[in-house]
Residue, then its C-alpha position, 0 to 999 in steps of 0.5 A: m746158803d739163805l733163799a736170797a743167795q740162791l734165788q741170785e744164782q739162778n737169776d745170774r743163771y740165767w741172764r749169763v743162758r740169755i746173752r749166750v742165746m741172743d748172741t747165737q740167735k744175731k749171728l744166726r740172723i747175720t748170717r741167714i741175712a748174706k745167705n739170702r742177698c747171695r741166693q738172690a743175687t745168683n739166681l738174677m745172675i742166672a735170669n740176667g745171662s751171667i751165670v748159665k745153669t749147667a748140669c750137675e757136675k758129678c754125674g749129668d742130671e739136668k735138674s741141678q741146684t745151685h750150690h755156693l762155694d762162698y756167700e760173699n761171691p754170688e758167682k762162686v757156684i757150682f751146680l748139683c742135683q738133689k742127690h751130690h748136694r745133699e752128700w756133699h752137705n753131710t761131708h764138707d761143711i753145714h752151710 
């Protein structure tokens, strides 16, 4: 294989990888924006009393965190303490 062909192959490989990385970054950015909007909406609902913050649903700890079951529905949340919230993410999902 001559030098020009090697350089062209290297360039093609670079751009295939680069485009794949850019696509992944775009998807993550959109997901992050959607999650942030959902979190803001939920925090507003908690602040105005539409959602009442409760203790952890597993152990009853008063220091609970909001866990979204569906980021498209800000009102669909459960409250978990830090320990159980971490366990949930480790066993159920990645978001």
